A tleap script that builds the chain and sets N, CA, C and O, in Angstrom:
source leaprc.protein.ff14SB
mol = sequence {
  NILE ASN ASN ASN TYR ASN ASN LEU LEU ALA
  LYS TYR SER SER SER PRO PHE PHE PHE TYR
  GLN GLY THR ASN LYS LYS ARG ASN HIE SER
  ASN GLN ARG VAL LYS ARG PRO ASP TYR LYS
  VAL ALA TYR VAL GLN LEU ALA GLN GLN GLN
  THR PHE GLN PHE PRO ASP ILE PHE PRO GLU
  LYS ASP LYS LYS HIE GLU GLU GLY SER VAL
  GLU GLU MET GLN GLU THR PHE MET GLU ASP
  GLU ARG GLN ARG GLN LYS SER ASP PRO ARG
  ARG GLY GLY VAL THR GLU TRP PHE GLY CLEU
}
set mol.1.N position { 42.435 -0.693 13.974 }
set mol.1.CA position { 41.459 -0.973 12.925 }
set mol.1.C position { 40.666 0.291 12.602 }
set mol.1.O position { 40.378 0.551 11.434 }
set mol.2.N position { 40.314 1.069 13.599 }
set mol.2.CA position { 39.538 2.282 13.392 }
set mol.2.C position { 40.319 3.292 12.553 }
set mol.2.O position { 39.738 3.988 11.720 }
set mol.3.N position { 41.626 3.374 12.767 }
set mol.3.CA position { 42.469 4.294 12.014 }
set mol.3.C position { 42.526 3.887 10.544 }
set mol.3.O position { 42.491 4.743 9.660 }
set mol.4.N position { 42.615 2.567 10.278 }
set mol.4.CA position { 42.629 2.083 8.894 }
set mol.4.C position { 41.315 2.415 8.184 }
set mol.4.O position { 41.313 2.807 7.017 }
set mol.5.N position { 40.219 2.258 8.887 }
set mol.5.CA position { 38.915 2.569 8.305 }
set mol.5.C position { 38.826 4.054 7.953 }
set mol.5.O position { 38.343 4.410 6.878 }
set mol.6.N position { 39.283 4.909 8.845 }
set mol.6.CA position { 39.248 6.350 8.580 }
set mol.6.C position { 40.130 6.721 7.399 }
set mol.6.O position { 39.770 7.593 6.609 }
set mol.7.N position { 41.294 6.064 7.268 }
set mol.7.CA position { 42.179 6.322 6.132 }
set mol.7.C position { 41.518 5.907 4.819 }
set mol.7.O position { 41.576 6.644 3.834 }
set mol.8.N position { 40.891 4.733 4.802 }
set mol.8.CA position { 40.204 4.270 3.593 }
set mol.8.C position { 39.040 5.195 3.241 }
set mol.8.O position { 38.817 5.508 2.071 }
set mol.9.N position { 38.310 5.622 4.248 }
set mol.9.CA position { 37.179 6.509 4.017 }
set mol.9.C position { 37.641 7.837 3.429 }
set mol.9.O position { 37.009 8.355 2.508 }
set mol.10.N position { 38.724 8.388 3.943 }
set mol.10.CA position { 39.257 9.651 3.425 }
set mol.10.C position { 39.790 9.477 2.014 }
set mol.10.O position { 39.692 10.390 1.195 }
set mol.11.N position { 40.354 8.308 1.723 }
set mol.11.CA position { 40.947 8.060 0.410 }
set mol.11.C position { 39.871 7.939 -0.672 }
set mol.11.O position { 40.010 8.518 -1.749 }
set mol.12.N position { 38.798 7.190 -0.391 }
set mol.12.CA position { 37.800 6.890 -1.412 }
set mol.12.C position { 36.595 7.822 -1.403 }
set mol.12.O position { 35.811 7.787 -2.351 }
set mol.13.N position { 36.409 8.645 -0.390 }
set mol.13.CA position { 35.210 9.478 -0.326 }
set mol.13.C position { 35.204 10.569 -1.386 }
set mol.13.O position { 34.140 11.090 -1.721 }
set mol.14.N position { 36.369 10.926 -1.924 }
set mol.14.CA position { 36.403 11.940 -2.976 }
set mol.14.C position { 36.117 11.333 -4.349 }
set mol.14.O position { 35.932 12.068 -5.319 }
set mol.15.N position { 36.078 10.015 -4.442 }
set mol.15.CA position { 35.807 9.339 -5.709 }
set mol.15.C position { 34.334 9.516 -6.080 }
set mol.15.O position { 33.476 9.453 -5.200 }
set mol.16.N position { 34.016 9.737 -7.371 }
set mol.16.CA position { 32.605 9.901 -7.763 }
set mol.16.C position { 31.816 8.599 -7.677 }
set mol.16.O position { 30.586 8.631 -7.733 }
set mol.17.N position { 32.488 7.453 -7.543 }
set mol.17.CA position { 31.796 6.169 -7.489 }
set mol.17.C position { 31.588 5.689 -6.064 }
set mol.17.O position { 31.041 4.606 -5.855 }
set mol.18.N position { 32.008 6.460 -5.090 }
set mol.18.CA position { 31.855 6.083 -3.690 }
set mol.18.C position { 30.531 6.629 -3.178 }
set mol.18.O position { 30.277 7.831 -3.256 }
set mol.19.N position { 29.694 5.752 -2.658 }
set mol.19.CA position { 28.395 6.162 -2.139 }
set mol.19.C position { 28.319 5.839 -0.662 }
set mol.19.O position { 28.655 4.730 -0.246 }
set mol.20.N position { 27.886 6.786 0.122 }
set mol.20.CA position { 27.642 6.526 1.530 }
set mol.20.C position { 26.353 5.731 1.646 }
set mol.20.O position { 25.440 5.897 0.838 }
set mol.21.N position { 26.281 4.886 2.632 }
set mol.21.CA position { 25.050 4.157 2.887 }
set mol.21.C position { 24.152 5.031 3.747 }
set mol.21.O position { 24.257 5.013 4.974 }
set mol.22.N position { 23.288 5.780 3.128 }
set mol.22.CA position { 22.386 6.666 3.852 }
set mol.22.C position { 20.979 6.494 3.357 }
set mol.22.O position { 20.736 5.744 2.412 }
set mol.23.N position { 20.046 7.178 3.985 }
set mol.23.CA position { 18.656 7.000 3.591 }
set mol.23.C position { 18.332 7.719 2.297 }
set mol.23.O position { 17.596 7.163 1.482 }
set mol.24.N position { 18.847 8.948 2.053 }
set mol.24.CA position { 18.564 9.560 0.764 }
set mol.24.C position { 19.788 9.592 -0.129 }
set mol.24.O position { 19.905 10.490 -0.963 }
set mol.25.N position { 20.667 8.685 0.007 }
set mol.25.CA position { 21.827 8.617 -0.870 }
set mol.25.C position { 21.666 7.507 -1.914 }
set mol.25.O position { 22.621 7.197 -2.626 }
set mol.26.N position { 20.496 6.912 -2.016 }
set mol.26.CA position { 20.263 5.852 -2.994 }
set mol.26.C position { 20.259 6.446 -4.394 }
set mol.26.O position { 19.883 7.603 -4.582 }
set mol.27.N position { 20.674 5.660 -5.367 }
set mol.27.CA position { 20.727 6.136 -6.746 }
set mol.27.C position { 20.081 5.113 -7.667 }
set mol.27.O position { 20.111 3.911 -7.402 }
set mol.28.N position { 19.497 5.607 -8.749 }
set mol.28.CA position { 18.863 4.715 -9.711 }
set mol.28.C position { 19.854 4.335 -10.806 }
set mol.28.O position { 21.051 4.599 -10.684 }
set mol.29.N position { 19.358 3.717 -11.875 }
set mol.29.CA position { 20.230 3.242 -12.951 }
set mol.29.C position { 20.910 4.383 -13.704 }
set mol.29.O position { 21.938 4.163 -14.344 }
set mol.30.N position { 20.360 5.600 -13.643 }
set mol.30.CA position { 20.965 6.758 -14.309 }
set mol.30.C position { 21.864 7.552 -13.370 }
set mol.30.O position { 22.273 8.669 -13.690 }
set mol.31.N position { 22.168 6.981 -12.226 }
set mol.31.CA position { 23.016 7.598 -11.219 }
set mol.31.C position { 22.401 8.887 -10.670 }
set mol.31.O position { 23.118 9.799 -10.260 }
set mol.32.N position { 21.063 8.954 -10.667 }
set mol.32.CA position { 20.366 10.093 -10.088 }
set mol.32.C position { 19.926 9.720 -8.674 }
set mol.32.O position { 19.589 8.567 -8.403 }
set mol.33.N position { 19.933 10.695 -7.787 }
set mol.33.CA position { 19.524 10.426 -6.420 }
set mol.33.C position { 18.048 10.075 -6.356 }
set mol.33.O position { 17.216 10.704 -7.009 }
set mol.34.N position { 17.745 9.084 -5.576 }
set mol.34.CA position { 16.366 8.679 -5.347 }
set mol.34.C position { 16.065 8.957 -3.886 }
set mol.34.O position { 16.693 8.391 -2.992 }
set mol.35.N position { 15.101 9.832 -3.653 }
set mol.35.CA position { 14.775 10.239 -2.293 }
set mol.35.C position { 13.484 9.566 -1.854 }
set mol.35.O position { 12.521 9.492 -2.617 }
set mol.36.N position { 13.473 9.082 -0.636 }
set mol.36.CA position { 12.256 8.503 -0.087 }
set mol.36.C position { 11.268 9.615 0.230 }
set mol.36.O position { 11.679 10.739 0.517 }
set mol.37.N position { 9.973 9.322 0.183 }
set mol.37.CA position { 8.985 10.351 0.504 }
set mol.37.C position { 9.104 10.791 1.966 }
set mol.37.O position { 9.422 9.995 2.850 }
set mol.38.N position { 8.844 12.067 2.192 }
set mol.38.CA position { 8.893 12.595 3.548 }
set mol.38.C position { 7.695 12.091 4.347 }
set mol.38.O position { 6.636 11.799 3.791 }
set mol.39.N position { 7.881 11.996 5.639 }
set mol.39.CA position { 6.779 11.654 6.520 }
set mol.39.C position { 6.939 12.431 7.814 }
set mol.39.O position { 8.038 12.848 8.178 }
set mol.40.N position { 5.827 12.614 8.497 }
set mol.40.CA position { 5.839 13.382 9.732 }
set mol.40.C position { 5.458 12.471 10.893 }
set mol.40.O position { 4.618 11.581 10.757 }
set mol.41.N position { 6.082 12.708 12.014 }
set mol.41.CA position { 5.799 11.954 13.225 }
set mol.41.C position { 5.469 12.948 14.324 }
set mol.41.O position { 6.165 13.949 14.492 }
set mol.42.N position { 4.417 12.675 15.064 }
set mol.42.CA position { 4.036 13.549 16.175 }
set mol.42.C position { 3.980 12.717 17.451 }
set mol.42.O position { 3.352 11.658 17.483 }
set mol.43.N position { 4.624 13.188 18.479 }
set mol.43.CA position { 4.597 12.546 19.785 }
set mol.43.C position { 3.786 13.427 20.723 }
set mol.43.O position { 4.029 14.630 20.826 }
set mol.44.N position { 2.828 12.826 21.401 }
set mol.44.CA position { 1.952 13.574 22.297 }
set mol.44.C position { 1.935 12.857 23.643 }
set mol.44.O position { 1.805 11.634 23.702 }
set mol.45.N position { 2.064 13.614 24.707 }
set mol.45.CA position { 1.947 13.057 26.051 }
set mol.45.C position { 0.613 13.491 26.627 }
set mol.45.O position { 0.309 14.681 26.701 }
set mol.46.N position { -0.178 12.508 27.034 }
set mol.46.CA position { -1.488 12.790 27.599 }
set mol.46.C position { -1.409 12.736 29.115 }
set mol.46.O position { -0.555 12.060 29.687 }
set mol.47.N position { -2.315 13.461 29.749 }
set mol.47.CA position { -2.394 13.405 31.207 }
set mol.47.C position { -2.862 12.019 31.623 }
set mol.47.O position { -3.236 11.204 30.780 }
set mol.48.N position { -2.839 11.757 32.908 }
set mol.48.CA position { -3.086 10.411 33.401 }
set mol.48.C position { -4.488 9.899 33.066 }
set mol.48.O position { -4.642 8.726 32.728 }
set mol.49.N position { -5.502 10.742 33.151 }
set mol.49.CA position { -6.877 10.305 32.916 }
set mol.49.C position { -7.338 10.532 31.478 }
set mol.49.O position { -8.466 10.171 31.141 }
set mol.50.N position { -6.521 11.104 30.641 }
set mol.50.CA position { -6.924 11.384 29.267 }
set mol.50.C position { -6.680 10.164 28.387 }
set mol.50.O position { -5.746 9.394 28.609 }
set mol.51.N position { -7.537 10.004 27.387 }
set mol.51.CA position { -7.376 8.935 26.400 }
set mol.51.C position { -7.449 9.552 25.014 }
set mol.51.O position { -7.997 10.637 24.823 }
set mol.52.N position { -6.890 8.844 24.066 }
set mol.52.CA position { -6.905 9.317 22.680 }
set mol.52.C position { -7.733 8.354 21.855 }
set mol.52.O position { -7.597 7.138 21.982 }
set mol.53.N position { -8.588 8.899 21.012 }
set mol.53.CA position { -9.383 8.087 20.105 }
set mol.53.C position { -9.099 8.565 18.694 }
set mol.53.O position { -9.230 9.752 18.395 }
set mol.54.N position { -8.708 7.637 17.823 }
set mol.54.CA position { -8.398 8.000 16.449 }
set mol.54.C position { -9.648 8.522 15.750 }
set mol.54.O position { -10.729 7.962 15.929 }
set mol.55.N position { -9.523 9.576 14.963 }
set mol.55.CA position { -10.691 10.091 14.235 }
set mol.55.C position { -11.057 9.161 13.083 }
set mol.55.O position { -10.209 8.444 12.550 }
set mol.56.N position { -12.315 9.185 12.715 }
set mol.56.CA position { -12.796 8.362 11.606 }
set mol.56.C position { -12.505 9.101 10.305 }
set mol.56.O position { -13.288 9.949 9.876 }
set mol.57.N position { -11.387 8.778 9.684 }
set mol.57.CA position { -10.955 9.473 8.473 }
set mol.57.C position { -11.753 9.019 7.260 }
set mol.57.O position { -12.062 9.824 6.382 }
set mol.58.N position { -12.089 7.731 7.206 }
set mol.58.CA position { -12.817 7.176 6.070 }
set mol.58.C position { -14.180 6.675 6.545 }
set mol.58.O position { -14.329 5.483 6.815 }
set mol.59.N position { -15.170 7.549 6.652 }
set mol.59.CA position { -16.484 7.105 7.134 }
set mol.59.C position { -17.168 6.210 6.101 }
set mol.59.O position { -16.931 6.321 4.898 }
set mol.60.N position { -18.015 5.329 6.603 }
set mol.60.CA position { -18.767 4.433 5.725 }
set mol.60.C position { -19.775 5.248 4.924 }
set mol.60.O position { -20.491 6.082 5.478 }
set mol.61.N position { -19.824 5.004 3.640 }
set mol.61.CA position { -20.779 5.707 2.784 }
set mol.61.C position { -22.033 4.854 2.633 }
set mol.61.O position { -21.987 3.629 2.738 }
set mol.62.N position { -23.132 5.516 2.389 }
set mol.62.CA position { -24.380 4.797 2.164 }
set mol.62.C position { -24.287 4.034 0.856 }
set mol.62.O position { -23.689 4.504 -0.113 }
set mol.63.N position { -24.891 2.839 0.839 }
set mol.63.CA position { -24.870 2.013 -0.363 }
set mol.63.C position { -25.939 2.441 -1.368 }
set mol.63.O position { -26.029 1.867 -2.453 }
set mol.64.N position { -26.743 3.437 -1.019 }
set mol.64.CA position { -27.806 3.890 -1.919 }
set mol.64.C position { -27.200 4.659 -3.085 }
set mol.64.O position { -26.447 5.615 -2.897 }
set mol.65.N position { -27.540 4.226 -4.283 }
set mol.65.CA position { -27.088 4.919 -5.487 }
set mol.65.C position { -28.317 5.492 -6.182 }
set mol.65.O position { -29.394 4.895 -6.149 }
set mol.66.N position { -28.154 6.622 -6.794 }
set mol.66.CA position { -29.277 7.223 -7.495 }
set mol.66.C position { -29.598 6.414 -8.758 }
set mol.66.O position { -28.737 5.733 -9.316 }
set mol.67.N position { -30.819 6.505 -9.176 }
set mol.67.CA position { -31.314 5.724 -10.318 }
set mol.67.C position { -30.557 6.084 -11.593 }
set mol.67.O position { -30.470 7.258 -11.952 }
set mol.68.N position { -30.012 5.081 -12.277 }
set mol.68.CA position { -29.331 5.292 -13.550 }
set mol.68.C position { -27.884 5.727 -13.417 }
set mol.68.O position { -27.249 6.039 -14.425 }
set mol.69.N position { -27.342 5.756 -12.211 }
set mol.69.CA position { -25.946 6.169 -12.056 }
set mol.69.C position { -25.018 5.020 -12.450 }
set mol.69.O position { -25.438 3.866 -12.535 }
set mol.70.N position { -23.781 5.351 -12.683 }
set mol.70.CA position { -22.792 4.349 -13.082 }
set mol.70.C position { -22.590 3.340 -11.962 }
set mol.70.O position { -22.457 2.143 -12.218 }
set mol.71.N position { -22.567 3.820 -10.717 }
set mol.71.CA position { -22.368 2.918 -9.587 }
set mol.71.C position { -23.524 1.932 -9.459 }
set mol.71.O position { -23.318 0.758 -9.154 }
set mol.72.N position { -24.735 2.416 -9.692 }
set mol.72.CA position { -25.906 1.549 -9.588 }
set mol.72.C position { -25.895 0.492 -10.682 }
set mol.72.O position { -26.215 -0.668 -10.423 }
set mol.73.N position { -25.531 0.876 -11.904 }
set mol.73.CA position { -25.461 -0.098 -12.998 }
set mol.73.C position { -24.346 -1.107 -12.750 }
set mol.73.O position { -24.506 -2.292 -13.042 }
set mol.74.N position { -23.224 -0.648 -12.216 }
set mol.74.CA position { -22.115 -1.550 -11.927 }
set mol.74.C position { -22.507 -2.542 -10.826 }
set mol.74.O position { -22.181 -3.726 -10.910 }
set mol.75.N position { -23.203 -2.058 -9.801 }
set mol.75.CA position { -23.648 -2.937 -8.718 }
set mol.75.C position { -24.632 -3.983 -9.244 }
set mol.75.O position { -24.564 -5.148 -8.851 }
set mol.76.N position { -25.542 -3.577 -10.126 }
set mol.76.CA position { -26.493 -4.512 -10.726 }
set mol.76.C position { -25.769 -5.556 -11.566 }
set mol.76.O position { -26.091 -6.742 -11.503 }
set mol.77.N position { -24.796 -5.117 -12.348 }
set mol.77.CA position { -24.024 -6.038 -13.178 }
set mol.77.C position { -23.265 -7.047 -12.318 }
set mol.77.O position { -23.250 -8.240 -12.622 }
set mol.78.N position { -22.633 -6.565 -11.242 }
set mol.78.CA position { -21.864 -7.464 -10.379 }
set mol.78.C position { -22.779 -8.463 -9.674 }
set mol.78.O position { -22.402 -9.620 -9.488 }
set mol.79.N position { -23.970 -8.033 -9.283 }
set mol.79.CA position { -24.923 -8.949 -8.655 }
set mol.79.C position { -25.368 -10.021 -9.650 }
set mol.79.O position { -25.481 -11.190 -9.284 }
set mol.80.N position { -25.624 -9.636 -10.911 }
set mol.80.CA position { -25.981 -10.613 -11.944 }
set mol.80.C position { -24.844 -11.601 -12.184 }
set mol.80.O position { -25.086 -12.795 -12.358 }
set mol.81.N position { -23.606 -11.110 -12.194 }
set mol.81.CA position { -22.446 -11.994 -12.394 }
set mol.81.C position { -22.299 -12.978 -11.239 }
set mol.81.O position { -22.014 -14.155 -11.460 }
set mol.82.N position { -22.492 -12.504 -10.009 }
set mol.82.CA position { -22.410 -13.408 -8.856 }
set mol.82.C position { -23.487 -14.483 -8.942 }
set mol.82.O position { -23.234 -15.651 -8.647 }
set mol.83.N position { -24.689 -14.084 -9.348 }
set mol.83.CA position { -25.785 -15.040 -9.467 }
set mol.83.C position { -25.499 -16.051 -10.573 }
set mol.83.O position { -25.794 -17.236 -10.421 }
set mol.84.N position { -24.927 -15.590 -11.685 }
set mol.84.CA position { -24.636 -16.478 -12.808 }
set mol.84.C position { -23.529 -17.470 -12.475 }
set mol.84.O position { -23.558 -18.614 -12.930 }
set mol.85.N position { -22.551 -17.034 -11.679 }
set mol.85.CA position { -21.424 -17.903 -11.365 }
set mol.85.C position { -21.708 -18.850 -10.204 }
set mol.85.O position { -20.914 -19.752 -9.936 }
set mol.86.N position { -22.819 -18.659 -9.521 }
set mol.86.CA position { -23.191 -19.562 -8.436 }
set mol.86.C position { -23.496 -20.933 -9.029 }
set mol.86.O position { -24.069 -21.033 -10.114 }
set mol.87.N position { -23.110 -21.991 -8.313 }
set mol.87.CA position { -23.353 -23.333 -8.854 }
set mol.87.C position { -24.844 -23.656 -8.807 }
set mol.87.O position { -25.577 -23.165 -7.949 }
set mol.88.N position { -25.268 -24.480 -9.736 }
set mol.88.CA position { -26.667 -24.870 -9.850 }
set mol.88.C position { -26.979 -25.894 -8.761 }
set mol.88.O position { -26.312 -26.927 -8.689 }
set mol.89.N position { -27.984 -25.633 -7.902 }
set mol.89.CA position { -28.274 -26.590 -6.827 }
set mol.89.C position { -28.824 -27.920 -7.346 }
set mol.89.O position { -28.782 -28.916 -6.624 }
set mol.90.N position { -29.337 -27.962 -8.575 }
set mol.90.CA position { -29.888 -29.204 -9.128 }
set mol.90.C position { -28.805 -30.187 -9.532 }
set mol.90.O position { -29.092 -31.361 -9.768 }
set mol.91.N position { -27.550 -29.721 -9.616 }
set mol.91.CA position { -26.462 -30.596 -10.060 }
set mol.91.C position { -25.938 -31.480 -8.936 }
set mol.91.O position { -25.174 -32.407 -9.203 }
set mol.92.N position { -26.319 -31.226 -7.702 }
set mol.92.CA position { -25.930 -32.090 -6.591 }
set mol.92.C position { -24.442 -32.056 -6.281 }
set mol.92.O position { -23.889 -33.078 -5.874 }
set mol.93.N position { -23.783 -30.940 -6.453 }
set mol.93.CA position { -22.371 -30.819 -6.109 }
set mol.93.C position { -21.421 -31.202 -7.227 }
set mol.93.O position { -20.207 -31.107 -7.051 }
set mol.94.N position { -21.939 -31.637 -8.384 }
set mol.94.CA position { -21.083 -31.974 -9.521 }
set mol.94.C position { -20.665 -30.670 -10.196 }
set mol.94.O position { -21.501 -29.804 -10.456 }
set mol.95.N position { -19.382 -30.535 -10.477 }
set mol.95.CA position { -18.885 -29.286 -11.045 }
set mol.95.C position { -19.317 -29.124 -12.492 }
set mol.95.O position { -19.763 -30.075 -13.133 }
set mol.96.N position { -19.177 -27.897 -13.001 }
set mol.96.CA position { -19.543 -27.574 -14.379 }
set mol.96.C position { -18.632 -28.274 -15.381 }
set mol.96.O position { -18.991 -28.429 -16.548 }
set mol.97.N position { -17.468 -28.690 -14.932 }
set mol.97.CA position { -16.491 -29.298 -15.830 }
set mol.97.C position { -17.036 -30.563 -16.479 }
set mol.97.O position { -16.701 -30.869 -17.623 }
set mol.98.N position { -17.884 -31.307 -15.747 }
set mol.98.CA position { -18.397 -32.566 -16.280 }
set mol.98.C position { -19.500 -32.343 -17.300 }
set mol.98.O position { -19.757 -33.242 -18.100 }
set mol.99.N position { -20.152 -31.216 -17.316 }
set mol.99.CA position { -21.126 -30.834 -18.338 }
set mol.99.C position { -22.215 -31.854 -18.572 }
set mol.99.O position { -22.301 -32.430 -19.656 }
set mol.100.N position { -23.041 -32.084 -17.582 }
set mol.100.CA position { -24.129 -33.052 -17.715 }
set mol.100.C position { -25.138 -32.640 -18.743 }
set mol.100.O position { -26.115 -33.353 -18.970 }
savepdb mol mol.pdb
quit
């Protein structure tokens, strides 16, 4: 069986329509190669008493916005929208759909 597979592979591998199943051998609708993005992997061996702590790449930013900034106006608008969409406590749990 292995010999038959090798014969078929040698026969069809020269054909322009034969594609190997590989990671960067994928092709799009225009028959152009589509390559996956590169990535890097690092392996590190630590001593017995050493520990690794991931660095804080995305630190929390302060919620304070300067007066008149776009972020401050957007935050004010979103707070008003949340307040407007909150259900009215005087309705006693009846939804807006009934329109009392």
